[in-house]
DSSP file (Angstrom, degrees, kcal/mol; ACC not computed):
  #  RESIDUE AA STRUCTURE BP1 BP2  ACC     N-H-->O    O-->H-N    N-H-->O    O-->H-N    TCO  KAPPA ALPHA  PHI   PSI    X-CA   Y-CA   Z-CA
    1    1 A M              0   0    0      0, 0.0    45,-0.3     0, 0.0     2,-0.2   0.000 360.0 360.0 360.0 154.2   -5.5   -0.4   16.9
    2    2 A A        -     0   0    0     43,-0.1    73,-2.3    71,-0.1     2,-0.3  -0.645 360.0-101.3-128.3 174.5   -6.9    1.2   13.7
    3    3 A L  E     -AB  44  74A   0     41,-2.4    41,-4.4    -2,-0.2     2,-0.5  -0.819  31.3-142.7-102.8 147.8   -8.9    0.5   10.7
    4    4 A L  E     -AB  43  73A   0     69,-2.5    69,-2.9    -2,-0.3     2,-0.5  -0.964   7.4-149.0-116.5 122.7   -7.1   -0.1    7.4
    5    5 A L  E     -AB  42  72A   0     37,-3.2    37,-1.6    -2,-0.5     2,-0.5  -0.788  13.9-176.4-101.7 131.4   -8.5    1.1    4.2
    6    6 A R  E     - B   0  71A   0     65,-2.1    65,-1.9    -2,-0.5     2,-0.2  -0.970  25.3-127.3-117.8 130.6   -7.9   -0.8    1.1
    7    7 A I  E     + B   0  70A   0     -2,-0.5     2,-0.3    63,-0.2    63,-0.3  -0.556  39.7 170.2 -72.1 144.1   -9.1    0.4   -2.4
    8    8 A V  E     - B   0  69A   0     61,-2.6     2,-0.7    -2,-0.2    61,-0.5  -0.939  41.4-116.5-146.1 166.2  -11.1   -2.3   -4.1
    9    9 A T    >   -     0   0    0     -2,-0.3     3,-2.6     1,-0.2     4,-0.5  -0.869  27.4-151.9-108.8 100.9  -13.3   -2.6   -7.1
   10   10 A N  G >  S+     0   0    0     -2,-0.7     3,-2.0     1,-0.3     4,-0.3   0.783  87.4  61.0 -53.4 -40.1  -16.6   -3.4   -5.7
   11   11 A P  G >  S+     0   0    0      0, 0.0     3,-0.8     0, 0.0    -1,-0.3   0.794  99.4  59.9 -55.1 -25.8  -18.1   -5.5   -8.7
   12   12 A K  G <  S+     0   0    0     -3,-2.6    16,-0.4     1,-0.2    -2,-0.2   0.630 104.6  49.3 -76.8 -16.0  -15.2   -8.0   -8.3
   13   13 A W  G <  S+     0   0    0     -3,-2.0     2,-0.7    -4,-0.5    -1,-0.2   0.298  78.4 115.0-103.9   3.9  -16.3   -8.8   -4.7
   14   14 A V  S <  S-     0   0    0     -3,-0.8    14,-0.0    -4,-0.3   107,-0.0  -0.680  72.9-122.4 -81.4 117.1  -19.9   -9.3   -5.5
   15   15 A R        -     0   0    0     -2,-0.7    -2,-0.1   106,-0.1    -1,-0.1  -0.392  22.8-133.4 -68.9 113.7  -20.6  -13.1   -4.7
   16   16 A P    >   -     0   0    0      0, 0.0     3,-1.1     0, 0.0    -1,-0.1  -0.193  23.3-112.2 -53.9 153.1  -22.0  -15.0   -7.9
   17   17 A D  T 3  S+     0   0    0      1,-0.2    -2,-0.1     0, 0.0     0, 0.0   0.813 117.0  53.5 -50.0 -37.1  -25.1  -17.2   -7.3
   18   18 A W  T 3  S+     0   0    0      2,-0.1     2,-0.3     0, 0.0    -1,-0.2   0.607  88.3 103.3 -81.9  -8.4  -23.1  -20.4   -7.9
   19   19 A M  S <  S-     0   0    0     -3,-1.1    -4,-0.0     1,-0.1     0, 0.0  -0.538  77.5-114.0 -85.4 135.4  -20.4  -19.5   -5.3
   20   20 A A    >   -     0   0    0     -2,-0.3     3,-1.5     1,-0.1    -1,-0.1  -0.285  30.9-113.5 -62.0 148.4  -20.3  -21.2   -1.8
   21   21 A P  T 3  S+     0   0    0      0, 0.0    -1,-0.1     0, 0.0    -2,-0.1   0.881 114.9  50.7 -50.3 -43.3  -21.0  -18.7    1.1
   22   22 A A  T 3  S+     0   0    0      2,-0.1     2,-0.1    99,-0.0    99,-0.1   0.503  95.5  94.4 -84.7  -5.0  -17.5  -19.0    2.4
   23   23 A D    <   -     0   0    0     -3,-1.5    -4,-0.0    98,-0.0    -8,-0.0  -0.383  61.8-139.9 -87.7 168.4  -15.7  -18.4   -0.8
   24   24 A V        -     0   0    0     -2,-0.1   -11,-0.1    -9,-0.0    94,-0.1  -0.987  31.9-106.6-120.8 130.3  -14.2  -15.3   -2.5
   25   25 A P    >   -     0   0    0      0, 0.0     3,-1.6     0, 0.0     4,-0.5  -0.380  24.6-128.7 -56.7 135.3  -14.6  -14.6   -6.3
   26   26 A A  G >  S+     0   0    0      1,-0.3     3,-1.7     2,-0.2     4,-0.4   0.832 105.5  65.7 -55.4 -38.0  -11.3  -15.2   -8.0
   27   27 A D  G >  S+     0   0    0      1,-0.3     3,-1.4     2,-0.2     4,-0.3   0.798  87.6  68.6 -57.9 -26.6  -11.6  -11.7   -9.7
   28   28 A A  G X> S+     0   0    0     -3,-1.6     3,-2.2   -16,-0.4     4,-0.5   0.843  83.8  72.0 -64.1 -25.7  -11.3  -10.1   -6.3
   29   29 A L  G X4 S+     0   0    0     -3,-1.7     3,-1.3    -4,-0.5    -1,-0.3   0.801  83.1  69.2 -61.3 -23.0   -7.6  -11.2   -6.1
   30   30 A S  G X4 S+     0   0    0     -3,-1.4     3,-0.9    -4,-0.4    -1,-0.3   0.772  94.0  55.8 -68.3 -20.1   -6.7   -8.7   -8.6
   31   31 A D  G <4 S+     0   0    0     -3,-2.2    -1,-0.3    -4,-0.3    -2,-0.2   0.578 107.5  51.6 -81.2 -12.5   -7.4   -6.0   -6.0
   32   32 A L  G << S+     0   0    0     -3,-1.3     2,-0.3    -4,-0.5    -1,-0.2   0.026  76.5 147.2-109.5  25.8   -4.9   -7.7   -3.7
   33   33 A R    <   -     0   0    0     -3,-0.9     2,-0.2     1,-0.1    -3,-0.1  -0.495  38.7-146.8 -71.6 125.2   -2.1   -7.8   -6.3
   34   34 A A        -     0   0    0     -2,-0.3     2,-0.4     5,-0.1     5,-0.2  -0.584  12.1-154.0 -91.4 151.4    1.1   -7.5   -4.3
   35   35 A T  B >  S-F   38   0B   0      3,-2.3     3,-2.5    -2,-0.2    -2,-0.0  -0.989  87.5  -7.9-120.0 133.6    4.4   -5.7   -5.4
   36   36 A N  T 3  S-     0   0    0     -2,-0.4    71,-0.3     1,-0.3    -1,-0.1   0.813 129.4 -61.3  42.4  39.1    7.5   -7.1   -3.7
   37   37 A N  T 3  S+     0   0    0      1,-0.2    71,-3.0    70,-0.1     2,-0.3   0.702 115.7 114.3  63.2  26.9    5.2   -9.2   -1.5
   38   38 A Q  B <   -F   35   0B   0     -3,-2.5    -3,-2.3    68,-0.2     2,-0.4  -0.939  50.4-159.2-126.5 154.2    3.7   -6.0   -0.2
   39   39 A L  E     - C   0 105A   0     66,-2.6    66,-3.4    -2,-0.3     2,-0.4  -0.981  21.6-127.7-132.8 129.8    0.2   -4.3   -0.3
   40   40 A S  E     + C   0 104A   0     -2,-0.4     2,-0.3    64,-0.2    64,-0.2  -0.590  36.8 160.0 -80.7 134.9   -0.4   -0.7    0.2
   41   41 A V  E     - C   0 103A   0     62,-2.3    62,-2.7    -2,-0.4     2,-0.4  -0.858  31.3-123.6-135.9 168.7   -3.1    0.4    2.8
   42   42 A W  E     -AC   5 102A   0    -37,-1.6   -37,-3.2    -2,-0.3     2,-0.6  -0.980  17.3-128.6-128.4 138.4   -4.0    3.3    4.7
   43   43 A S  E     -A    4   0A   0     58,-3.9     2,-0.5    -2,-0.4   -39,-0.2  -0.686  26.6-169.2 -93.2 119.0   -4.4    3.7    8.5
   44   44 A I  E     -A    3   0A   0    -41,-4.4   -41,-2.4    -2,-0.6     4,-0.0  -0.894  24.4-117.4-110.6 133.4   -7.8    5.3    9.4
   45   45 A E    >   -     0   0    0     -2,-0.5     3,-2.4   -43,-0.2     6,-0.1  -0.301  28.7-108.9 -65.4 155.3   -8.5    6.3   12.9
   46   46 A L  T 3  S+     0   0    0      1,-0.3    -1,-0.1   -45,-0.3   -44,-0.1   0.803 122.1  47.9 -54.9 -34.9  -11.4    4.6   14.8
   47   47 A D  T 3  S-     0   0    0      1,-0.0    -1,-0.3     4,-0.0    -2,-0.1   0.409 110.0-125.8 -88.1   6.5  -13.5    7.8   14.6
   48   48 A K    X   +     0   0    0     -3,-2.4     3,-1.4     1,-0.1     4,-0.4   0.726  61.5 146.2  58.4  24.3  -12.7    8.1   10.9
   49   49 A S  T 3  S+     0   0    0      1,-0.2     3,-0.2     2,-0.1     4,-0.2   0.790  75.1  40.1 -55.6 -32.8  -11.4   11.6   11.5
   50   50 A N  T 3> S+     0   0    0      1,-0.2     4,-2.1     2,-0.1    -1,-0.2   0.260  83.9 104.4-104.0  12.8   -8.8   11.2    8.8
   51   51 A L  H <> S+     0   0    0     -3,-1.4     4,-2.5     1,-0.2     5,-0.2   0.930  81.4  48.7 -60.7 -46.7  -10.9    9.3    6.3
   52   52 A K  H  > S+     0   0    0     -4,-0.4     4,-1.9     2,-0.2    -1,-0.2   0.827 108.8  53.4 -67.3 -32.6  -11.4   12.3    3.9
   53   53 A A  H  > S+     0   0    0      2,-0.2     4,-2.3     1,-0.2    -1,-0.2   0.967 112.7  46.5 -68.8 -47.3   -7.6   13.0    3.9
   54   54 A V  H  X S+     0   0    0     -4,-2.1     4,-2.8     1,-0.2     5,-0.3   0.909 112.4  47.6 -58.8 -47.2   -7.0    9.3    2.9
   55   55 A L  H  X S+     0   0    0     -4,-2.5     4,-2.1     1,-0.2    -1,-0.2   0.886 112.2  50.6 -74.6 -33.5   -9.7    9.3    0.2
   56   56 A V  H  X S+     0   0    0     -4,-1.9     4,-1.8     2,-0.2    -1,-0.2   0.868 112.2  49.7 -52.5 -46.7   -8.1   12.7   -1.1
   57   57 A A  H  X S+     0   0    0     -4,-2.3     4,-0.8     2,-0.2    -2,-0.2   0.963 113.7  43.7 -60.2 -56.1   -4.7   10.9   -1.1
   58   58 A A  H  < S+     0   0    0     -4,-2.8     3,-0.4     1,-0.2    -1,-0.2   0.878 115.0  46.4 -64.6 -42.7   -5.8    8.0   -3.0
   59   59 A A  H >< S+     0   0    0     -4,-2.1     3,-1.1    -5,-0.3    -1,-0.2   0.802 108.0  57.7 -78.5 -24.0   -7.9    9.8   -5.6
   60   60 A S  H 3< S+     0   0    0     -4,-1.8    92,-0.5     1,-0.2    -1,-0.2   0.716  97.0  62.7 -72.6 -18.8   -5.1   12.4   -6.3
   61   61 A N  T 3< S+     0   0    0     -4,-0.8    -1,-0.2    -3,-0.4    -2,-0.2   0.463  90.0  94.8 -84.9  -0.7   -2.7    9.6   -7.2
   62   62 A R  S <  S-     0   0    0     -3,-1.1    90,-0.5    -4,-0.1    93,-0.2  -0.447  74.4-132.8 -91.1 164.5   -5.0    8.6  -10.2
   63   63 A K  S    S+     0   0    0      1,-0.2     2,-0.3    -2,-0.1    -1,-0.1   0.820  88.5  25.5 -81.8 -35.2   -4.7    9.6  -13.8
   64   64 A R  S    S-     0   0    0     90,-0.1     2,-0.3    91,-0.1    -1,-0.2  -0.920  86.1-101.1-131.1 159.3   -8.4   10.4  -14.1
   65   65 A L        +     0   0    0     -2,-0.3     2,-0.3    89,-0.2    65,-0.1  -0.556  60.2 142.3 -74.1 129.4  -11.3   11.4  -12.0
   66   66 A D        -     0   0    0     -2,-0.3    -4,-0.1    63,-0.1    62,-0.1  -0.992  54.2 -78.5-162.6 157.0  -13.5    8.2  -11.3
   67   67 A K        -     0   0    0     -2,-0.3     2,-0.4     1,-0.1    62,-0.2  -0.081  44.5-144.4 -52.2 163.6  -15.4    6.7   -8.5
   68   68 A L  E     - D   0 128A   0     60,-2.4    60,-2.1     2,-0.0     2,-0.4  -0.920   9.7-161.7-143.7 125.5  -13.5    5.0   -5.8
   69   69 A D  E     +BD   8 127A   0    -61,-0.5   -61,-2.6    -2,-0.4     2,-0.3  -0.761  17.3 169.2 -96.7 142.7  -14.4    1.9   -3.8
   70   70 A Y  E     -BD   7 126A   0     56,-3.0    56,-2.8    -2,-0.4     2,-0.4  -0.966  23.6-147.3-145.3 167.9  -12.9    0.9   -0.6
   71   71 A A  E     -BD   6 125A   0    -65,-1.9   -65,-2.1    -2,-0.3     2,-0.5  -0.991  16.3-139.8-126.6 139.5  -13.1   -1.5    2.4
   72   72 A L  E     -B    5   0A   0     52,-0.6     2,-0.5    -2,-0.4   -67,-0.2  -0.896  19.0-161.0-106.6 127.8  -12.1   -0.8    6.0
   73   73 A I  E     -B    4   0A   0    -69,-2.9   -69,-2.5    -2,-0.5     2,-0.2  -0.908  23.0-122.6-109.6 123.1  -10.4   -3.6    7.7
   74   74 A D  E >   -B    3   0A   0     -2,-0.5     3,-1.3   -71,-0.2     4,-0.3  -0.429  23.6-142.0 -54.5 121.4  -10.1   -3.9   11.5
   75   75 A E  G >  S+     0   0    0    -73,-2.3     3,-2.4     1,-0.2     4,-0.3   0.919  99.6  66.4 -56.1 -38.8   -6.2   -4.2   11.9
   76   76 A Q  G >  S+     0   0    0    -74,-0.3     3,-1.3     1,-0.3     4,-0.5   0.758  85.9  69.3 -62.5 -20.4   -6.7   -6.7   14.7
   77   77 A L  G <  S+     0   0    0     -3,-1.3    -1,-0.3     1,-0.2    -2,-0.2   0.667  91.3  64.7 -66.7 -16.2   -8.2   -9.2   12.0
   78   78 A L  G < >S+     0   0    0     -3,-2.4     5,-2.6    -4,-0.3    -1,-0.2   0.592  81.7  77.6 -86.1  -9.8   -4.6   -9.5   10.6
   79   79 A F  T X 5S+     0   0    0     -3,-1.3     3,-1.9    -4,-0.3    -1,-0.2   0.964  89.1  53.9 -60.7 -55.7   -3.1  -11.1   13.8
   80   80 A A  T 3 5S+     0   0    0     -4,-0.5    -1,-0.2     1,-0.3    -2,-0.1   0.926 112.4  41.5 -59.8 -50.4   -4.4  -14.6   13.2
   81   81 A P  T 3 5S-     0   0    0      0, 0.0    -1,-0.3     0, 0.0    -2,-0.2   0.498 111.3-122.5 -77.6   8.2   -3.0  -14.9    9.6
   82   82 A A  T < 5 +     0   0    0     -3,-1.9     2,-0.7     1,-0.2    -3,-0.2   0.875  48.4 170.8  66.2  41.7    0.1  -13.3   10.9
   83   83 A I      < -     0   0    0     -5,-2.6    -1,-0.2    29,-0.1     2,-0.1  -0.795  25.8-140.2 -87.2 115.5   -0.1  -10.3    8.3
   84   84 A K  E     -E  106   0A   0     22,-0.8    22,-1.6    -2,-0.7     2,-0.4  -0.474  14.9-164.4 -72.9 147.6    2.5   -7.7    9.2
   85   85 A C  E     +E  105   0A   0     20,-0.3     2,-0.3    -2,-0.1    20,-0.2  -0.988  12.4 176.6-139.7 120.6    1.5   -4.0    8.9
   86   86 A A  E     -E  104   0A   0     18,-1.8    18,-2.5    -2,-0.4     2,-0.2  -0.956  33.6-106.0-126.9 144.1    4.2   -1.4    8.9
   87   87 A K  E     +E  103   0A   0     -2,-0.3     2,-0.3    16,-0.2    16,-0.2  -0.406  48.1 166.9 -56.2 132.8    4.3    2.4    8.5
   88   88 A S        -     0   0    0     14,-1.5     2,-0.5    10,-0.2    14,-0.2  -0.973  41.7 -91.6-150.6 169.3    5.7    3.4    5.3
   89   89 A E        -     0   0    0     -2,-0.3    10,-0.2    12,-0.1     9,-0.1  -0.713  40.1-144.8 -89.1 118.4    6.0    6.5    3.0
   90   90 A G        -     0   0    0      8,-1.3     8,-0.1    -2,-0.5    -1,-0.0  -0.213   6.5-137.2 -74.0 172.9    3.0    6.8    0.5
   91   91 A I        +     0   0    0      7,-0.1     4,-0.1    -2,-0.0    -1,-0.1  -0.084  59.7 117.9-125.5  36.1    3.6    8.2   -3.1
   92   92 A T  S    S-     0   0    0      2,-0.3     6,-0.1     1,-0.1   -34,-0.1  -0.532  78.3-108.5 -95.8 170.1    0.6   10.4   -3.5
   93   93 A P  S    S+     0   0    0      0, 0.0    54,-2.8     0, 0.0     2,-1.0   0.544 102.5  87.1 -68.1  -8.3    0.4   14.1   -4.1
   94   94 A H    >>  -     0   0    0     52,-0.2     4,-2.0   -37,-0.2     3,-0.5  -0.792  62.2-175.8 -93.6  98.2   -0.9   14.5   -0.5
   95   95 A L  H 3> S+     0   0    0     -2,-1.0     4,-2.0    50,-0.5    -1,-0.2   0.855  75.4  51.8 -72.9 -34.7    2.5   14.6    1.3
   96   96 A S  H 3> S+     0   0    0     49,-0.4     4,-1.2     1,-0.2    -1,-0.2   0.743 109.0  47.9 -73.4 -23.4    1.1   14.7    4.8
   97   97 A A  H <>>S+     0   0    0     -3,-0.5     4,-2.8     2,-0.2     5,-0.9   0.848 109.3  58.4 -79.2 -38.3   -1.1   11.7    4.4
   98   98 A N  H  X5S+     0   0    0     -4,-2.0    -8,-1.3     1,-0.2     4,-0.6   0.931 112.1  39.5 -51.2 -51.2    2.0    9.8    2.8
   99   99 A S  H  <5S+     0   0    0     -4,-2.0    -1,-0.2   -10,-0.2    -2,-0.2   0.846 128.2  26.8 -76.3 -35.0    4.0   10.3    5.7
  100  100 A V  H  <5S+     0   0    0     -4,-1.2    -2,-0.2    -5,-0.2    -3,-0.2   0.749 126.4  29.8 -90.6 -34.0    1.4    9.8    8.5
  101  101 A M  H  <5S+     0   0    0     -4,-2.8   -58,-3.9    -5,-0.1     2,-0.2   0.523  86.4 108.0-117.2 -10.5   -1.3    7.5    7.3
  102  102 A H  E  << +C   42   0A   0     -5,-0.9   -14,-1.5    -4,-0.6     2,-0.3  -0.462  40.9 173.8 -74.3 139.5    0.3    5.2    4.8
  103  103 A R  E     -CE  41  87A   0    -62,-2.7   -62,-2.3   -16,-0.2     2,-0.4  -0.951  20.2-145.2-140.2 164.0    1.0    1.5    5.6
  104  104 A D  E     -CE  40  86A   0    -18,-2.5   -18,-1.8    -2,-0.3     2,-0.6  -0.993  13.1-138.6-128.4 128.3    2.2   -1.5    3.9
  105  105 A L  E     -CE  39  85A   0    -66,-3.4   -66,-2.6    -2,-0.4     3,-0.3  -0.808  40.9-160.3 -80.1 123.3    1.1   -5.1    4.5
  106  106 A M  E     + E   0  84A   0    -22,-1.6   -22,-0.8    -2,-0.6   -68,-0.2  -0.649  49.1  22.4-118.1 164.4    4.4   -6.9    4.3
  107  107 A E  S    S-     0   0    0    -71,-0.3    -1,-0.2    -2,-0.2   -69,-0.2   0.824  77.5-176.1  45.5  45.1    5.9  -10.4    3.8
  108  108 A L        -     0   0    0    -71,-3.0     2,-0.2    -3,-0.3    -1,-0.2  -0.364  11.7-174.1 -64.8 142.6    2.9  -11.5    2.1
  109  109 A T     >  -     0   0    0     -2,-0.1     4,-2.0     1,-0.1     5,-0.2  -0.709  42.9 -98.6-118.5 173.0    2.4  -15.1    0.8
  110  110 A V  H  > S+     0   0    0     -2,-0.2     4,-2.0     1,-0.2     5,-0.2   0.926 125.6  50.0 -55.6 -45.5   -0.3  -16.7   -1.3
  111  111 A Q  H  > S+     0   0    0      1,-0.2     4,-2.0     2,-0.2    -1,-0.2   0.879 109.7  48.2 -65.0 -39.7   -1.8  -18.0    1.8
  112  112 A K  H  > S+     0   0    0      2,-0.2     4,-2.2     1,-0.2    -1,-0.2   0.922 111.2  50.5 -72.3 -42.6   -1.8  -14.6    3.6
  113  113 A V  H  X S+     0   0    0     -4,-2.0     4,-2.0     1,-0.2    -1,-0.2   0.802 112.7  48.6 -64.1 -33.1   -3.3  -12.9    0.5
  114  114 A A  H  X S+     0   0    0     -4,-2.0     4,-2.7     2,-0.2    -1,-0.2   0.911 111.7  48.9 -72.5 -36.3   -6.1  -15.6    0.4
  115  115 A S  H  X S+     0   0    0     -4,-2.0     4,-1.4     1,-0.2    -2,-0.2   0.894 109.5  51.1 -67.1 -39.0   -6.6  -15.1    4.1
  116  116 A L  H  X S+     0   0    0     -4,-2.2     4,-2.6     2,-0.2     5,-0.3   0.889 107.4  53.5 -65.5 -42.6   -6.8  -11.3    3.5
  117  117 A A  H  X S+     0   0    0     -4,-2.0     4,-2.7     1,-0.2    -2,-0.2   0.948 108.8  50.8 -59.9 -42.0   -9.5  -11.9    0.7
  118  118 A Q  H  < S+     0   0    0     -4,-2.7    -2,-0.2     1,-0.2    -1,-0.2   0.855 109.9  48.4 -56.2 -37.5  -11.5  -14.0    3.3
  119  119 A I  H  < S+     0   0    0     -4,-1.4    -1,-0.2     1,-0.2    -2,-0.2   0.852 117.6  42.4 -73.8 -38.5  -11.2  -11.1    5.9
  120  120 A I  H >< S+     0   0    0     -4,-2.6     3,-2.9     1,-0.2    -2,-0.2   0.911  95.5  79.3 -82.4 -38.1  -12.4   -8.5    3.1
  121  121 A M  T 3< S+     0   0    0     -4,-2.7    -1,-0.2     1,-0.3    -2,-0.1   0.789  96.3  37.4 -45.6 -48.6  -15.1  -10.4    1.6
  122  122 A P  T 3  S+     0   0    0      0, 0.0    -1,-0.3     0, 0.0    -2,-0.1   0.501  97.2 105.4 -83.7   6.3  -18.0  -10.0    4.3
  123  123 A L  S <  S-     0   0    0     -3,-2.9     2,-0.2    -4,-0.2   -50,-0.1  -0.499  81.9-100.5 -82.8 157.5  -17.0   -6.3    4.9
  124  124 A E        -     0   0    0    -52,-0.1   -52,-0.6    -2,-0.1     2,-0.4  -0.491  30.5-145.6 -67.0 139.7  -19.0   -3.5    3.6
  125  125 A R  E     -D   71   0A   0     -2,-0.2     2,-0.5   -54,-0.2   -54,-0.2  -0.899  13.3-150.8-105.4 135.4  -17.5   -1.9    0.5
  126  126 A V  E     -D   70   0A   0    -56,-2.8   -56,-3.0    -2,-0.4     2,-0.5  -0.916   1.9-151.8-115.5 133.6  -18.1    1.9    0.3
  127  127 A R  E     -D   69   0A   0     -2,-0.5     2,-0.6   -58,-0.2   -58,-0.2  -0.923   4.0-163.2-103.3 123.5  -18.4    3.8   -3.0
  128  128 A V  E     -D   68   0A   0    -60,-2.1   -60,-2.4    -2,-0.5    -2,-0.0  -0.954  26.1-129.7-100.7 127.8  -17.4    7.5   -3.2
  129  129 A T     >  -     0   0    0     -2,-0.6     4,-2.6   -62,-0.2     5,-0.2  -0.250  14.2-112.3 -77.0 166.0  -18.8    8.9   -6.2
  130  130 A E  H  > S+     0   0    0      1,-0.2     4,-1.7     2,-0.2    -1,-0.1   0.819 118.3  52.9 -58.4 -34.0  -17.0   11.0   -8.9
  131  131 A K  H  > S+     0   0    0      2,-0.2     4,-2.2     1,-0.2    -1,-0.2   0.921 109.4  47.6 -69.9 -42.0  -18.9   14.1   -7.9
  132  132 A E  H  > S+     0   0    0      1,-0.2     4,-1.9     2,-0.2    -2,-0.2   0.899 113.4  48.9 -68.5 -40.4  -17.9   13.7   -4.1
  133  133 A L  H  X S+     0   0    0     -4,-2.6     4,-2.9     2,-0.2     5,-0.2   0.867 108.0  53.0 -69.9 -32.8  -14.2   13.1   -5.1
  134  134 A R  H  X S+     0   0    0     -4,-1.7     4,-2.7     2,-0.2     5,-0.3   0.992 111.8  48.1 -60.4 -61.6  -14.2   16.2   -7.4
  135  135 A H  H  X S+     0   0    0     -4,-2.2     4,-1.9     1,-0.2    -2,-0.2   0.813 113.2  43.8 -47.2 -40.6  -15.4   18.2   -4.6
  136  136 A M  H  X S+     0   0    0     -4,-1.9     4,-2.7     2,-0.2    -1,-0.2   0.897 117.4  47.9 -80.6 -41.6  -12.9   16.8   -2.0
  137  137 A L  H  X S+     0   0    0     -4,-2.9     4,-2.8     2,-0.2    -2,-0.2   0.903 110.6  49.7 -72.6 -36.0  -10.0   17.2   -4.6
  138  138 A L  H  X S+     0   0    0     -4,-2.7     4,-3.4    -5,-0.2     5,-0.2   0.982 113.0  47.9 -56.7 -58.4  -10.9   20.7   -5.6
  139  139 A E  H  X S+     0   0    0     -4,-1.9     4,-3.2    -5,-0.3    -2,-0.2   0.933 113.1  48.8 -49.2 -49.9  -11.1   21.7   -1.8
  140  140 A A  H  X>S+     0   0    0     -4,-2.7     5,-2.0     2,-0.2     4,-0.8   0.931 112.1  47.4 -60.6 -45.9   -7.7   20.1   -1.2
  141  141 A L  H ><5S+     0   0    0     -4,-2.8     3,-1.5     1,-0.2    -1,-0.2   0.965 112.3  49.7 -52.9 -56.0   -6.2   21.8   -4.2
  142  142 A K  H 3<5S+     0   0    0     -4,-3.4    -2,-0.2     1,-0.3    -1,-0.2   0.909 112.1  49.3 -50.4 -50.8   -7.7   25.2   -3.0
  143  143 A D  H 3<5S-     0   0    0     -4,-3.2    -1,-0.3    -5,-0.2    -2,-0.2   0.564 112.4-119.0 -71.2  -6.0   -6.3   24.6    0.6
  144  144 A G  T <<5S+     0   0    0     -3,-1.5    -3,-0.2    -4,-0.8    -2,-0.1   0.717  75.9 127.8  77.9  19.0   -2.8   23.7   -0.8
  145  145 A V      < +     0   0    0     -5,-2.0   -50,-0.5    -6,-0.2     2,-0.4   0.737  59.1  62.4 -79.1 -26.7   -2.9   20.2    0.7
  146  146 A L  S    S-     0   0    0     -6,-0.6     2,-0.9   -52,-0.2   -52,-0.2  -0.812  81.4-127.9-112.9 140.2   -2.0   18.5   -2.5
  147  147 A D    >   -     0   0    0    -54,-2.8     3,-1.2    -2,-0.4     4,-0.3  -0.778  18.4-161.2 -81.8 109.3    1.4   19.0   -4.5
  148  148 A R  G >  S+     0   0    0     -2,-0.9     3,-0.6     1,-0.3    -1,-0.2   0.712  86.9  64.5 -66.6 -22.9    0.2   19.8   -8.0
  149  149 A A  G 3  S+     0   0    0      1,-0.2    -1,-0.3   -56,-0.1     4,-0.1   0.758 101.5  51.2 -71.9 -21.7    3.5   18.8   -9.4
  150  150 A R  G <  S+     0   0    0     -3,-1.2     2,-0.3   -57,-0.1    -1,-0.2   0.486  94.4  95.0 -89.6  -5.9    2.9   15.2   -8.3
  151  151 A M  S <  S-     0   0    0     -3,-0.6     2,-0.1    -4,-0.3   -90,-0.1  -0.641  84.4-104.9 -93.2 140.8   -0.7   15.0   -9.9
  152  152 A A     >  -     0   0    0    -90,-0.5     4,-2.3   -92,-0.5     3,-0.2  -0.384  21.7-130.3 -59.0 135.2   -1.3   13.6  -13.3
  153  153 A R  H  > S+     0   0    0      1,-0.2     4,-1.9     2,-0.2    -1,-0.1   0.843 109.7  56.1 -53.5 -36.2   -1.9   16.2  -16.0
  154  154 A E  H  > S+     0   0    0      2,-0.2     4,-2.2     1,-0.2    -1,-0.2   0.899 106.8  48.8 -69.0 -40.7   -5.0   14.3  -17.1
  155  155 A L  H  > S+     0   0    0     -3,-0.2     4,-2.2     1,-0.2    -2,-0.2   0.939 111.8  49.9 -66.4 -42.2   -6.5   14.5  -13.4
  156  156 A L  H  X S+     0   0    0     -4,-2.3     4,-3.2     1,-0.2    -1,-0.2   0.889 108.5  51.7 -67.3 -30.1   -5.9   18.2  -13.2
  157  157 A M  H  < S+     0   0    0     -4,-1.9    -1,-0.2    -5,-0.2    -2,-0.2   0.902 110.8  49.9 -70.8 -33.4   -7.5   18.8  -16.6
  158  158 A D  H  < S+     0   0    0     -4,-2.2    -1,-0.2     1,-0.2    -2,-0.2   0.892 117.3  40.3 -63.0 -38.5  -10.5   16.9  -15.3
  159  159 A L  H  < S+     0   0    0     -4,-2.2    -2,-0.2     1,-0.2    -1,-0.2   0.896 135.7  12.0 -68.4 -50.9  -10.5   19.0  -12.2
  160  160 A E    ><  +     0   0    0     -4,-3.2     3,-2.0    -5,-0.2     4,-0.5  -0.577  66.2 174.1-144.0  72.2   -9.8   22.4  -13.6
  161  161 A P  G >  S+     0   0    0      0, 0.0     3,-0.6     0, 0.0    -1,-0.1   0.813  81.6  49.2 -48.9 -38.8  -10.1   22.3  -17.5
  162  162 A S  G 3  S+     0   0    0      1,-0.2    -5,-0.1     2,-0.1    -2,-0.0   0.644  99.0  67.5 -78.6 -10.1   -9.6   26.0  -17.9
  163  163 A S  G <         0   0    0     -3,-2.0    -1,-0.2     1,-0.2    -6,-0.1   0.547 360.0 360.0 -91.5 -11.6   -6.6   26.2  -15.7
  164  164 A L    <         0   0    0     -3,-0.6    -1,-0.2    -4,-0.5    -2,-0.1   0.358 360.0 360.0-108.9 360.0   -4.2   24.3  -17.9
């Protein structure tokens, strides 16, 4: 089994004072917006040895350089709500991460998305700063890990303003 990384927006997951302990803020559901009843996630090794590659893949697929928040879900927690997880091809500029580490949660229903929100709510959400992402992305570009042609021009301008 592995961990599954889902990009989230941390402030949407902060429990308001008025909310019951077992509830999830409604705003958090926008982080779990499905397309074709599927949700994109990334497989992370238990020792987190591929975490940096996944963060680079996710950050390189954005239009602008910005902080990134994520949660790590134990894949075993998806068994009870019967959420299927299948290997799929990612669409980021990080081609090797796309083919090896990308997954989709499939055949989602409203009930399964609500269960997923309940699973994510108590988890730690980690923030990677813009400065940390800049360093990781520049290193990946230097090492030839990212396909520049698949990156947004705006992101490249943020990273290397003098090169465009």
